[in-house]
N, C-alpha and C positions, 0 to 999 in steps of 0.2 A: 769562699773558695780560695785556695792557695794558687798563686801564679806559678805556672810551670812552663818549661819548654816542651812543646808537643812533638816537634820534629826539627831536624837540622838538615840542610841541603847545601850543595855546592856544585859548580860546573867550571871546569878548567877552560872552557871555550865560551864564546859569546852567544850561547843559546838562550832562548827566552826562559824556558823551564830549567830547573836545577834538580839533579838526582838526589834523593834522600840518602843520607849517610848514617852510619852508626854514631859517628862523632865528627865534629869539626874543630879545628884549632883556630882560635882567634889570636892574631899577632898585633901587638900594640903599635898603633900608628899606621897600620897597613890594611887590616881587614882579615878576611878568611883565607887561611893558607890553602893554596891550590885553586882558588876561585879566580875567574877572569877579571873580576872587579877589584882585586887586591892591589893596593898601592897608595903612596902618599898623594899622588895627583890623580885626577879623574881618569876613569877607565871606561865609562859609558861612552859608546861611540859618538853619539850626538854631541856630548859635552867636549870630547877630545877634538872634534872637528871645529868647535867654536874657540876653544882655548885649552891646549893640552897641559898648560902649567897651573890650572886651577887646583886648589886643594881638594882632595877627595873627601867630601862630606857624606858620601854614600858608600862607605866601606862595608856596611852590614845592613841588609834589608830584613825587617821584621814585619810579619803579618799575624794577626790574631785569628786563631782557628774558628772563632765564632763567625768571622766573615764568610768562611766556606759554608757554614750551616745556613746563614742568611742567603747566600747565593744558591745553595741547594734548594731552598724553598721557592726560589724564583726560576728553577729549572736548569741551573748550571751545576754540573757535577765536577767540582774542582777539588784536587787533592793537594796536600802539603808539597811545596816546591814548584808546583806547576805555574805559579804566578811570579816566579823568579826570586822568591825570598830565601834567605839563608837560615832564618830562625822563625819557626812557627810557634806562637805562644798560645796559652789558654789561661783564662782567669784574670786578664789584665786589660784595662781600657787603654790600649796603645794610643789611639787617636786623641784621647783626653789628656795625655801627658804634656807638660810644658817643655819647651826647648831647654836643653841642658840637663834634663833628668838623666840620672845614671842608673843603669840596670845591671845588677850582678847576676850573671848567668852561671849557675853551678857554684863550684867552690872558689874560683879565682877570677874568672873573666868578668871584665866590666866594660860596658859600652855606654857612650854618651849620645843621647838623642839629639840629632841635628835638625830634623824636620820631616815633613810629609813626603811620601812618594806621590808624584803626580801621575795618575793613571794615563797610559798612552795607548795609541791605536794598536800596538802589538797585542794587547789583551784580546782584541777581536780576532786575531790570528789563532788564538787558543780556542776560543768559543765566540762565534758571532754574537754581538750585543753585550759582551762581557764588560767592555769599557764603560758603557752607559750604566750597567748594573753596579759598578764600583763608584759611581757618582750619585750624590743625592743633594737635597736641600734641607737646611735646618728650618726652624719655626719662623725665622726672620727672612727666609729666602736666600740665605748665603750658601754658596757651593760647599759641599762636604765631600772631601776626597777620602775614600775608604780603603785604598789599596796598600795600606801599611805605612810604616815609618822608616827613616834612615838613621844610621848611627855611625860613629867612629869608635874604634877600639882604644880604650884608655889603658886597660891591663889585659894582657893575653891570658889564655887558658884553654882548656878542652871543654867543649859544651856537648851535651848529649840529651836526647829525649828523656824526659823524666826529671831533669835538673830543676831545682827551685829557682825562682826569679825574685830577687829583692829589689825594691824600688827606693831610690834616694832622690827626693825632689830637690831642685835648686832653691836657693834663698829667694825671698820676695824682693822685688816684684818679679813675678813670673811672666814669661812671654809665651803666648800660644804658638802652636806649631804652624809653620808656613811651608810651602813646597821648597825643596832643595834640589 
């Protein structure tokens, strides 16, 4: 299966869910144009409260559409953008990518994966029990966070649903994703 962009979303305000859009513009070093989380320094309110000068490693939030199917089988009807992601993907194991992976979205945009999104209690505001549904355990009992990954914008460009995604893995040794 080819990796593709399934949907794109943004919100100019700090709402949990983001409205789907025909296209979004990624701006190098800043994030999604017109999105409340755009900027060189952190924009997530909890992180701003701790230190507003931290670099923004969470400029773009990506979630795999396959998660919505998994959640649907558990009784959660979730649509693209509702969990706050900017880019919904299909056909790519986002959670299995190493830190530093670069993803080309469409013709020109490139994002670099910085880490995992740590599921938060706001998910339960969308649907009760959703936070627990986005957490799991692997065969060794380690916590698995399924709520997507975060990235920074390396090269700007327009991204639309249907755009292909190209994966460029970083050189060895590779570091697994950790929450950012």
